[in-house]
C-alpha positions in Angstrom: -26.8 -102.7 -43.7 -26.3 -99.0 -44.0 -27.7 -95.8 -43.4 -28.3 -92.8 -45.5 -29.7 -89.5 -44.9 -30.3 -86.6 -47.2 -29.9 -83.0 -46.0 -30.8 -80.0 -47.7 -28.6 -76.9 -47.6 -29.5 -73.9 -49.8 -29.9 -75.9 -53.6 -27.7 -78.8 -52.6 -27.7 -82.2 -50.5 -25.1 -84.8 -49.7 -25.3 -88.3 -48.3 -23.2 -90.6 -46.5 -23.2 -94.2 -47.9 -21.2 -96.9 -46.4 -18.9 -94.3 -44.8 -18.4 -92.3 -47.7 -19.8 -88.9 -48.9 -22.0 -89.3 -52.1 -23.5 -86.1 -54.0 -25.0 -88.2 -56.9 -28.0 -89.7 -55.0 -30.4 -86.9 -55.5 -31.6 -83.6 -54.1 -34.7 -84.6 -52.2 -35.6 -82.3 -48.9 -37.1 -84.8 -46.7 -34.8 -86.9 -44.5 -35.0 -90.7 -44.7 -33.6 -93.0 -42.0 -33.1 -96.7 -42.9 -31.3 -97.5 -39.8 -30.1 -95.9 -36.7 -27.4 -93.8 -38.0 -27.9 -90.3 -39.3 -25.2 -88.3 -40.7 -25.4 -84.6 -41.8 -23.2 -82.9 -44.0 -22.6 -80.7 -47.2 -22.3 -81.2 -50.7 -19.0 -81.0 -52.5 -20.2 -77.8 -54.0 -21.5 -76.2 -51.0 -18.5 -76.8 -49.2 -16.0 -75.3 -51.8 -18.3 -72.3 -51.6 -17.8 -71.7 -48.1 -13.9 -72.4 -48.2 -11.4 -70.2 -47.0 -10.3 -69.6 -51.0 -12.2 -67.1 -53.3 -13.7 -69.7 -55.3 -17.0 -70.3 -57.5 -18.4 -73.7 -57.5 -20.8 -74.6 -60.1 -22.8 -78.1 -60.4 -22.9 -79.0 -63.8 -25.4 -82.0 -63.4 -28.3 -79.5 -62.5 -27.7 -77.7 -65.9 -26.5 -80.7 -68.1 -29.6 -80.7 -70.4 -30.1 -77.0 -70.8 -26.6 -76.0 -72.2 -24.6 -76.6 -75.0 -21.0 -76.6 -73.7 -19.3 -75.9 -70.1 -18.1 -72.4 -71.5 -21.9 -71.3 -71.3 -22.1 -72.5 -67.7 -19.0 -71.2 -66.4 -19.6 -67.7 -67.9 -22.6 -67.0 -66.0 -20.5 -67.1 -62.7 -19.7 -64.1 -60.8 -16.4 -62.3 -61.7 -16.0 -64.4 -65.0 -16.2 -63.3 -68.4 -15.7 -65.5 -71.6 -14.9 -64.1 -74.9 -15.4 -66.2 -78.1 -13.7 -65.2 -81.5 -17.2 -67.1 -83.3 -19.1 -70.1 -83.2 -18.5 -73.8 -82.4 -14.5 -74.7 -82.3 -13.2 -70.9 -82.1 -10.7 -69.5 -80.2 -11.9 -67.8 -76.7 -10.6 -65.8 -73.8 -11.5 -66.5 -70.1 -10.9 -64.1 -67.7 -11.1 -64.2 -63.9 -11.3 -60.9 -61.9 -9.7 -59.1 -64.8 -6.9 -61.6 -65.2 -7.3 -63.6 -68.6 -5.6 -65.5 -71.2 -2.7 -67.7 -70.1 -3.1 -66.2 -66.5 -5.9 -68.6 -66.1 -4.8 -72.3 -65.8 -7.0 -75.2 -66.8 -7.0 -78.8 -65.1 -9.2 -82.0 -65.2 -9.4 -83.7 -61.8 -6.4 -81.8 -60.8 -4.2 -82.6 -63.9 -3.5 -79.9 -66.7 -5.9 -80.2 -69.4 -2.7 -79.9 -72.1 -2.8 -83.7 -71.4 -5.7 -83.9 -74.1 -3.6 -82.1 -76.4 -3.6 -78.3 -77.9 -7.2 -78.6 -79.4 -8.8 -79.4 -76.0 -10.6 -76.6 -74.2 -13.9 -75.7 -72.0 -15.8 -75.9 -75.3 -15.5 -79.2 -76.2 -15.2 -81.0 -73.1 -18.3 -83.4 -73.0 -20.8 -82.3 -70.3 -21.9 -85.9 -69.8 -18.7 -86.5 -67.8 -18.6 -83.6 -65.4 -19.5 -83.6 -61.8 -18.9 -79.8 -60.9 -16.5 -76.8 -61.7 -14.1 -75.2 -59.3 -13.1 -71.8 -60.2 -10.2 -70.3 -57.9 -9.8 -66.7 -58.2 -6.3 -65.0 -57.6 -5.2 -67.7 -55.1 -4.7 -71.2 -56.5 -4.1 -73.8 -53.8 -0.9 -75.6 -53.9 -2.6 -79.3 -54.4 -3.1 -78.2 -58.3 0.7 -77.6 -58.7 0.4 -74.6 -61.1 2.0 -71.5 -61.9 -1.5 -69.8 -62.6 -1.4 -66.1 -61.8 -5.3 -65.0 -62.1 -6.9 -68.3 -61.2 -7.6 -71.7 -62.3 -10.6 -73.7 -63.5 -10.7 -77.3 -62.1 -13.0 -79.7 -63.8 -14.1 -82.6 -61.5 -15.5 -85.6 -63.4 -18.2 -87.9 -62.1 -17.0 -90.6 -59.6 -20.3 -92.9 -59.5 -19.7 -96.2 -58.1 -22.1 -98.0 -60.7 -22.5 -99.0 -64.2 -24.2 -96.4 -66.4 -24.2 -95.2 -69.9 -24.9 -91.3 -70.5 -25.5 -90.5 -73.9 -26.6 -87.5 -75.9 -27.3 -86.0 -79.4 -28.1 -82.6 -80.4 -28.8 -80.5 -83.8 -28.8 -76.9 -84.2 -28.5 -73.9 -86.4 -25.7 -73.0 -88.6 -25.4 -77.0 -89.4 -24.2 -77.8 -86.0 -24.4 -81.4 -84.5 -23.1 -83.0 -81.6 -23.0 -86.2 -80.2 -21.6 -87.5 -76.4 -21.3 -90.8 -74.9 -20.0 -91.4 -71.3 -20.3 -94.8 -69.8 -18.8 -97.1 -67.1 -19.0 -100.7 -66.5 -18.1 -101.5 -62.8 -17.6 -105.2 -61.7 -18.1 -104.6 -58.1 -17.3 -108.6 -57.1 -13.8 -108.3 -58.7 -13.3 -104.5 -58.2 -12.7 -103.8 -62.0 -13.6 -100.5 -63.7 -14.0 -99.7 -67.3 -14.7 -96.2 -68.6 -15.2 -95.6 -72.5 -16.0 -91.9 -73.6 -16.6 -90.6 -77.2 -17.5 -87.4 -78.6 -18.1 -85.8 -81.8 -18.5 -82.0 -83.0 -19.2 -80.7 -86.3 -20.5 -77.1 -87.4 -20.1 -74.9 -90.4 -20.4 -71.8 -88.7 -22.3 -70.5 -91.5 -24.0 -67.6 -89.4 -24.3 -64.0 -90.7 -22.0 -60.9 -89.7 -22.9 -57.5 -90.1 -21.3 -54.2 -91.0 -18.4 -55.8 -93.4 -17.0 -54.0 -96.2 -17.3 -55.6 -100.0 -16.3 -53.7 -103.2 -18.9 -52.8 -105.3 -17.5 -52.8 -109.3 -20.7 -50.7 -110.3 -20.0 -47.7 -108.0 -16.4 -48.2 -107.7 -16.7 -48.1 -103.9 -16.7 -50.2 -100.7 -20.6 -51.0 -99.5 -21.1 -51.9 -95.9 -23.2 -55.4 -96.1 -24.0 -58.3 -94.2 -22.6 -61.9 -95.4 -22.3 -65.2 -94.2 -19.3 -67.0 -92.9 -18.3 -69.3 -96.0 -14.8 -70.8 -94.8 -15.3 -72.0 -91.1 -16.3 -75.6 -90.7 -15.2 -77.2 -87.4 -15.1 -80.9 -86.8 -13.6 -82.5 -83.4 -13.6 -86.0 -82.8 -12.4 -87.2 -79.0 -12.4 -90.5 -77.5 -10.9 -92.0 -74.0 -10.8 -95.2 -72.5 -9.8 -96.0 -68.7 -9.5 -99.3 -67.2 -8.2 -100.5 -63.8 -9.3 -101.5 -60.5 -10.8 -99.8 -57.2 -11.2 -100.8 -53.5 -8.1 -103.1 -53.2 -5.7 -103.4 -50.1 -2.9 -101.8 -52.4 -5.1 -98.9 -53.9 -8.3 -97.0 -53.6 -8.2 -96.7 -57.3 -5.7 -97.4 -60.1 -6.4 -96.4 -63.6 -4.6 -96.8 -67.0 -6.0 -95.1 -70.1 -5.6 -93.9 -73.7 -7.2 -90.6 -75.5 -7.2 -89.3 -78.8 -8.1 -86.1 -80.2 -8.4 -85.2 -83.9 -9.6 -81.3 -84.9 -10.0 -79.8 -88.5 -11.0 -76.2 -88.3 -11.2 -74.0 -91.4 -9.6 -70.3 -90.8 -12.4 -67.5 -91.8 -10.4 -64.4 -90.2 -7.4 -63.4 -88.7 -7.7 -61.3 -85.1 -10.0 -58.8 -86.8 -12.8 -58.9 -89.0 -11.9 -57.3 -92.3 -9.0 -59.6 -93.0 -10.8 -62.7 -94.6 -9.3 -66.1 -95.5 -10.9 -68.4 -98.0 -8.4 -71.7 -98.0 -6.3 -71.5 -94.7 -6.9 -74.4 -92.1 -5.5 -75.6 -89.3 -5.7 -79.3 -88.3 -4.6 -80.8 -84.8 -4.0 -84.6 -83.8 -3.3 -85.8 -80.5 -2.8 -89.0 -78.9 -2.0 -89.7 -75.0 -1.2 -92.4 -72.5 -1.8 -92.0 -69.0 -2.0 -93.4 -65.3 -3.3 -92.5 -62.0 -2.9 -94.2 -58.7 -4.8 -93.0 -55.3 -4.5 -94.4 -51.8 -5.6 -93.3 -48.4 -3.5 -95.1 -45.9 -0.4 -94.9 -48.3 2.7 -96.4 -46.4 0.8 -95.2 -43.1 -2.6 -94.6 -41.8 -2.5 -90.9 -41.9 -0.8 -90.4 -45.5 -2.7 -90.1 -48.6 -1.1 -90.2 -52.1 -2.3 -89.4 -55.5 0.0 -89.8 -58.4 -0.3 -89.5 -62.2 2.0 -89.7 -65.2 1.3 -89.2 -68.9 2.7 -88.4 -72.1 1.0 -86.7 -75.1 2.1 -86.4 -78.9 0.5 -83.4 -80.1 0.9 -82.4 -83.7 -0.8 -79.5 -85.5 -0.7 -78.3 -89.0 -1.1 -75.0 -90.7 -2.1 -75.3 -94.3 -1.7 -71.9 -96.3 -0.6 -72.4 -99.8 -3.4 -70.8 -101.8 -1.6 -67.2 -102.4 -5.2 -65.8 -102.8 -6.5 -62.5 -101.2 -10.5 -63.4 -100.4 -13.3 -60.6 -99.8 -16.6 -61.1 -97.7 -18.4 -61.9 -100.9 -16.4 -65.2 -101.3 -14.3 -63.8 -104.2 -10.7 -63.9 -104.4 -7.9 -62.7 -106.5 -4.7 -64.1 -107.3 -1.7 -62.6 -104.9 2.1 -63.1 -103.8 1.3 -63.4 -100.1 -0.2 -66.2 -98.0 -3.5 -65.4 -96.1 -2.5 -65.9 -92.2 1.3 -64.4 -92.3 1.5 -62.2 -95.5 4.7 -64.1 -96.7 5.2 -67.2 -98.8 3.1 -70.4 -98.6 3.2 -72.4 -96.0 2.4 -75.9 -94.9 3.8 -75.5 -91.2 3.9 -78.6 -88.9 4.2 -78.2 -85.2 5.0 -81.1 -83.0 4.6 -80.3 -79.2 5.0 -83.5 -77.2 4.1 -83.2 -73.5 5.3 -85.2 -70.5 3.6 -84.7 -67.2 4.2 -86.1 -63.9 2.4 -85.3 -60.5 2.7 -86.4 -57.2 0.7 -85.1 -54.2 1.0 -86.3 -50.4 -1.3 -85.2 -47.9 -0.4 -86.1 -44.0 -3.1 -85.8 -41.3 -1.2 -84.7 -38.4 -4.3 -84.7 -36.2 -8.2 -84.1 -36.3 -7.7 -80.5 -37.3 -4.5 -80.1 -39.2 -2.7 -81.7 -42.2 0.6 -81.2 -44.2 0.6 -81.4 -47.9 3.7 -82.0 -50.5 2.9 -81.5 -54.0 5.4 -81.8 -57.4 4.5 -81.2 -60.7 6.7 -81.8 -64.0 5.9 -80.6 -67.5 8.1 -80.8 -70.6 6.9 -79.3 -73.4 8.7 -79.6 -76.8 8.3 -77.7 -80.1 9.5 -79.4 -83.1 8.6 -77.1 -86.2 9.3 -77.5 -89.9 7.8 -76.9 -93.3 6.8 -79.6 -95.8 6.5 -76.9 -98.5 10.1 -75.7 -98.6 12.8 -76.3 -96.3 13.9 -72.4 -96.7 12.1 -69.2 -97.2 13.6 -65.6 -98.0 11.7 -62.3 -98.1 12.4 -59.7 -100.5 15.3 -58.6 -98.5 16.9 -62.1 -98.6 16.5 -62.4 -94.7 15.5 -66.0 -93.6 12.2 -65.6 -92.0 11.6 -69.5 -91.5 13.9 -72.0 -90.5 13.3 -75.4 -88.8 14.1 -75.6 -85.3 13.5 -77.8 -82.2 12.9 -76.2 -78.8 11.9 -77.3 -75.5 10.2 -75.6 -72.3 10.5 -77.2 -69.1 8.7 -76.7 -65.6 9.4 -78.0 -62.1 6.6 -77.1 -59.5 6.9 -77.8 -55.4 4.4 -76.7 -53.1 4.5 -77.3 -49.4 1.2 -76.5 -47.6 -0.5 -76.6 -44.1 -4.3 -76.7 -43.5 -5.9 -75.9 -39.9 -9.6 -76.3 -38.8 -10.6 -75.2 -35.6 -13.8 -74.6 -33.5 -15.6 -77.3 -35.2 -14.5 -75.9 -38.8 -15.9 -72.5 -38.1 -12.1 -71.3 -38.3 -10.1 -72.8 -41.2 -6.9 -71.5 -42.5 -4.5 -72.5 -45.1 -0.7 -71.6 -45.7 1.5 -72.6 -48.8 4.9 -72.0 -50.4 5.7 -72.7 -54.1 8.8 -73.2 -55.7 9.0 -72.6 -59.7 12.0 -73.6 -61.8 11.6 -72.8 -65.5 13.9 -74.2 -68.4 13.9 -72.7 -71.9 15.6 -74.1 -74.7 15.3 -72.7 -78.4 17.3 -73.1 -81.8 15.1 -70.2 -83.3 16.9 -67.8 -85.0 14.7 -66.3 -87.6 12.6 -63.1 -87.6 15.0 -62.0 -85.0 14.0 -58.4 -85.1 10.4 -59.5 -84.4 10.9 -62.8 -82.1 14.0 -61.3 -80.2 15.9 -64.5 -80.7 19.4 -62.6 -80.8 18.8 -61.0 -77.5 18.4 -64.2 -75.2 20.7 -67.3 -74.7 19.7 -70.6 -76.4 19.4 -72.2 -73.0 18.4 -70.9 -69.9 17.1 -71.8 -66.3 15.4 -69.6 -63.8 14.1 -70.0 -60.5 11.2 -68.2 -58.7 9.6 -68.7 -55.0 5.7 -67.8 -54.4 3.7 -68.1 -51.1 0.2 -67.2 -50.0 -2.3 -68.1 -47.2 -6.6 -68.1 -46.9 -8.5 -68.0 -44.1 -12.1 -67.8 -43.1 -14.2 -67.6 -40.1 -17.6 -68.3 -39.8 -19.4 -65.9 -37.5 -22.7 -67.4 -37.8 -24.7 -68.8 -40.6 -25.7 -65.2 -42.0 -22.2 -64.0 -42.0 -18.6 -65.4 -42.5 -15.7 -63.4 -43.8 -12.6 -64.8 -45.6 -9.3 -63.4 -46.7 -6.5 -64.9 -49.1 -3.4 -63.7 -50.6 -0.9 -64.9 -52.9 2.4 -63.9 -54.2 2.2 -65.3 -57.6 4.8 -66.2 -60.3 3.1 -67.5 -64.0 6.0 -68.9 -66.5 5.3 -68.2 -70.3 3.3 -70.5 -71.9 4.7 -72.4 -75.0 2.4 -70.7 -77.4 3.4 -67.2 -75.9 6.9 -67.9 -76.1 6.9 -69.5 -79.4 3.9 -68.7 -81.3 1.0 -70.7 -82.5 2.3 -71.5 -86.1 -0.2 -69.1 -87.8 -1.0 -65.6 -86.6 0.9 -65.3 -83.2 4.9 -64.5 -83.7 7.2 -66.0 -81.0 8.8 -63.7 -78.6 11.7 -65.5 -77.1 12.4 -62.4 -74.8 9.4 -63.0 -72.9 9.6 -62.4 -69.3 7.7 -64.3 -66.4 4.7 -62.4 -64.7 4.7 -61.9 -61.1 1.8 -60.4 -59.2 0.5 -60.1 -55.3 -3.0 -60.9 -55.3 -5.5 -60.2 -52.4 -9.1 -60.9 -51.9 -11.5 -59.9 -49.2 -15.0 -61.3 -49.2 -17.9 -62.8 -47.2 -20.6 -64.9 -47.7 -23.9 -66.3 -45.7 -27.1 -67.7 -45.9 -30.3 -65.8 -44.9 -33.5 -68.2 -44.2 -36.6 -66.5 -45.2 -38.9 -69.2 -43.7 -39.5 -73.0 -44.0 -39.0 -73.3 -48.0 -37.1 -69.9 -48.8 -33.5 -69.0 -48.5 -31.1 -66.5 -49.8 -27.5 -67.1 -50.1 -25.0 -64.4 -50.9 -21.5 -63.8 -51.6 -19.5 -60.4 -51.8 -15.8 -59.7 -52.4 -13.2 -57.4 -53.5 -9.8 -57.8 -55.2 -6.4 -56.0 -55.8 -4.0 -57.5 -58.3 -0.6 -55.9 -58.7 1.0 -57.4 -61.5 4.8 -56.8 -63.2 5.7 -57.8 -66.3 2.0 -58.4 -67.5 1.8 -60.6 -70.6 -0.4 -58.8 -73.0 -1.6 -59.9 -76.6 -0.6 -56.9 -78.9 -2.5 -57.2 -82.3 -1.4 -55.9 -85.4 -4.7 -54.3 -87.1 -2.9 -54.2 -90.5 -2.4 -57.7 -91.0 -4.2 -59.6 -88.2 -1.0 -61.0 -87.0 -0.2 -60.8 -83.2 2.6 -61.2 -80.5 2.6 -61.3 -76.5 4.7 -58.6 -74.8 5.3 -57.8 -71.4 3.7 -54.5 -69.8 6.0 -53.7 -66.7 3.3 -52.4 -64.3 -0.4 -53.2 -64.1 -3.0 -52.9 -61.2 -6.3 -54.6 -60.9 -8.7 -53.9 -58.8 -12.6 -55.0 -58.6 -15.6 -55.9 -56.7 -18.1 -58.5 -57.3 -21.1 -60.0 -55.6 -23.8 -62.8 -56.3 -27.2 -63.2 -54.6 -28.9 -66.9 -55.1 -32.8 -67.1 -54.1 -34.4 -70.4 -53.9 -38.0 -71.4 -53.1 -38.6 -74.9 -52.4 -37.2 -77.0 -55.5 -39.4 -75.1 -58.1 -38.0 -71.8 -58.3 -34.4 -70.7 -58.1 -33.0 -67.1 -59.1 -29.6 -65.9 -59.1 -27.7 -62.6 -60.1 -24.3 -61.3 -60.0 -22.3 -58.0 -61.1 -18.6 -57.8 -61.7 -16.6 -54.5 -61.9 -12.5 -54.7 -62.4 -10.5 -52.5 -64.1 -6.7 -53.1 -65.1 -4.5 -49.9 -65.6 -1.0 -49.5 -67.1 0.9 -47.7 -64.0 4.1 -46.9 -65.8 5.0 -43.4 -65.7 8.0 -43.8 -68.2 9.0 -45.9 -71.2 12.1 -47.4 -71.3 13.8 -44.8 -73.2 13.0 -42.4 -70.4 10.0 -40.7 -71.9 6.5 -40.2 -70.4 4.3 -42.9 -71.2 1.1 -42.0 -72.6 -0.7 -44.7 -71.6 -0.2 -44.1 -68.0 -3.2 -44.8 -65.9 -5.1 -45.9 -68.9 -7.2 -49.0 -68.8 -5.8 -52.3 -70.6 -7.5 -51.9 -73.9 -9.7 -54.5 -75.4 -10.9 -55.9 -72.0 -14.3 -55.7 -70.7 -14.7 -53.9 -67.0 -18.2 -54.2 -66.3 -20.7 -57.3 -66.5 -23.8 -59.1 -64.8 -25.5 -62.2 -65.2 -29.0 -63.1 -64.1 -30.5 -66.8 -64.3 -34.0 -67.7 -63.4 -35.2 -71.4 -63.5 -38.5 -72.8 -62.9 -39.2 -76.4 -62.3 -42.4 -78.5 -62.2 -42.9 -82.1 -61.5 -45.7 -84.8 -62.2 -46.9 -83.1 -65.2 -48.0 -86.3 -67.1 -46.8 -88.9 -64.7 -45.3 -88.9 -61.2 -41.5 -89.0 -61.9 -41.4 -86.5 -64.9 -40.4 -83.0 -64.6 -40.6 -79.8 -66.9 -37.9 -77.1 -66.3 -37.6 -73.6 -67.6 -34.4 -71.7 -67.7 -33.8 -68.0 -68.7 -30.4 -66.4 -68.7 -29.4 -62.8 -69.1 -26.0 -61.5 -69.9 -24.8 -57.7 -69.9 -21.2 -56.4 -71.1 -20.6 -52.8 -70.7 -18.6 -51.0 -73.6 -14.8 -50.9 -73.7 -12.4 -49.4 -75.8 -10.5 -51.5 -78.4 -7.4 -49.7 -78.2 -5.6 -47.5 -75.5 -7.7 -44.7 -74.5 -4.7 -42.2 -74.8 -4.3 -42.6 -78.6 -6.4 -41.1 -81.3 -9.3 -38.6 -80.7 -11.9 -40.0 -78.1 -15.2 -39.4 -80.0 -14.1 -41.5 -82.9 -12.0 -44.2 -81.2 -13.0 -47.7 -81.8 -14.9 -49.4 -79.1 -16.8 -52.5 -78.5 -20.6 -51.4 -77.9 -22.5 -52.4 -74.9 -23.9 -56.0 -75.3 -27.2 -57.3 -74.0 -27.7 -61.5 -74.6 -30.6 -63.3 -73.9 -30.8 -67.1 -73.8 -33.7 -69.4 -72.8 -34.4 -73.2 -72.6 -37.1 -75.4 -71.9 -36.4 -79.5 -70.8 -38.8 -82.4 -70.3 -37.6 -85.3 -68.3 -39.5 -88.4 -67.7 -38.7 -91.9 -65.9 -36.7 -90.1 -63.5 -34.4 -88.3 -65.6 -33.6 -91.3 -67.9 -34.9 -89.6 -71.0 -34.3 -85.9 -71.6 -35.5 -83.5 -74.3 -34.7 -79.9 -74.2 -35.1 -77.0 -76.5 -32.2 -74.1 -76.2 -32.6 -70.6 -78.1 -29.5 -68.5 -77.7 -29.4 -64.8 -78.6 -32.9 -64.9 -78.7 -33.4 -61.2 -80.0 -30.6 -61.6 -82.5 -28.5 -58.9 -81.2 -25.3 -58.2 -82.8 -22.6 -59.5 -80.4 -19.1 -58.9 -80.5 -15.7 -60.1 -78.6 -12.0 -60.0 -79.3 -11.2 -57.0 -81.4 -15.2 -57.0 -83.1 -15.3 -60.5 -84.4 -18.7 -61.2 -84.3 -20.5 -64.1 -82.7 -23.6 -66.3 -83.9 -26.7 -64.3 -84.1 -30.2 -65.9 -83.0 -29.7 -70.0 -82.9 -31.8 -72.8 -81.7 -30.5 -76.5 -80.4 -32.6 -79.3 -79.9 -30.8 -82.1 -77.2 -32.0 -85.4 -76.5 -30.2 -87.1 -73.8 -30.4 -90.8 -72.3 -29.1 -91.9 -68.7 -29.2 -95.7 -68.0 -28.2 -96.9 -64.9 
């Protein structure tokens, strides 16, 4: 016998079944008592929102039918902005409170996403396998074992204790097709567990771009026209299978598994839209093996352990051998230079094997305090070679590519203490982190660009970080929170060693350091029996040294990461969510953040023209609104019709430094207003789900990184079946 009770808290509900909290049993508002014990609690999502950290918690399950990918869901959160370089499979840049790029780290169940290979990102992670997402802003808890500077995205997968099959297939505009299968087989009598997963994505991305220039032979001039993208096909095949046991005396769960990731991507443009490619492509293959172990009562009753070990073989190839120059008409002319680098032919290989090891230990000192020790190890290799020629020379007889074998090694140790008093009204956490970074590089080519002659071939450095987070719930209406971290971010492999195509290495790149401060409050305001309002308000400051910034060369579309010595980021954000029973939910949020160059003088002693300028090509004001209407019992008792409307606003911002050029004629990204809508019909208690999604309803011309245009109006039809 067991007891079960559901308690509605805002839009979330939780149950305790056989002594374990479960949030996969539904969201009914009425309480049902099957025996004599009633346990009230909060869902994991709501508990995260009310934690001491500045964190967004997003319940993916409520939106799994109405969106295309996880990036769409995350981009609607307060303080978050995602900037894509195109359609499905394109590179993107995510910012959290004004910090972006590699300052943000990505995890799946606390394990770095790099485990799945360099091609894995939040756009191609199957939604069917996700329970919720944790978005930490500025201050990152020590259990993630990360050197994130601006925040972290932790994707938490579903943990259902039953067999199921969750599959979906969708077809959309621009020849887009997607299929996902997530399944689990549980043999409760033997404690065996099997989890096969598979996903397939395909798109031609042949949407129309506007305002591009093509040559008019008749008039001997360039005309501004609209053209369809013609070389942007994307194919992704991913799979993973885990097997193991759970609920044994020696383990709560032990899993071993293998995964693979194969991506083929045609390259249409460089980092700016006026540079067009017609033959270049990038392919990536990754295979990983991994094992994980979880145990409460590890060695002693009060000690818990989570262990992980994995190795990934990651191989990317950039193919650029045509020596042709393309235009947006799809025509080309012979040239002596490659498309992506402007140099010789390349069939460039990058092998980046990665080993990950993680150990998290948590000891419950008593009922209101605990101590945690976390260790994270990663080693990423970088073997590069070219199979067209072993050696290239430019016109000046200077070698600009030589094969090399490099590696980057990181050790991160974290020690944390958590305290909870006054029936969890007061909670606080303090932590200390130690970062050890080792870089070994054999690269000597392009030394005037890569600075390989300025750094030793092998070097080890050590850094210390620390922080705290605290929250005091004065009442259900008002609960202030504060967090601070002195954080360190070690340069990523792609920043130090480039990406093999359009981004050059910078071996002299220094780690970023930052003092991050968050101050905010939240609360729930009941407005009657079925009405409630939940709000969050926060402000933040980031004082960053050696800020790592991507500098773009507009003339040839290449890029390189560089340090900006002193950058200050400050901002405000707020979110309000209103719910009426189960049939209406409305949320809106606004974020303001500005990052400024605080360097008065250049390294040569001259005054800096960009002092107090905003960091260019970065949005500083954006807002999101979302309305959800739900109606049940239309054709049968357990069916449901759900309508969702989403609006996004991004204020205009400069493309380059404000101090350079004549302001009225300066290039800038215009203000954008984006509207999306979806309609989903579910029947047989959400066993079957059919949805129609329309993105960019009014076919607005939308831009992102360096005016790279995103798709216009497009439609997606999706069918999902969930058998359990």
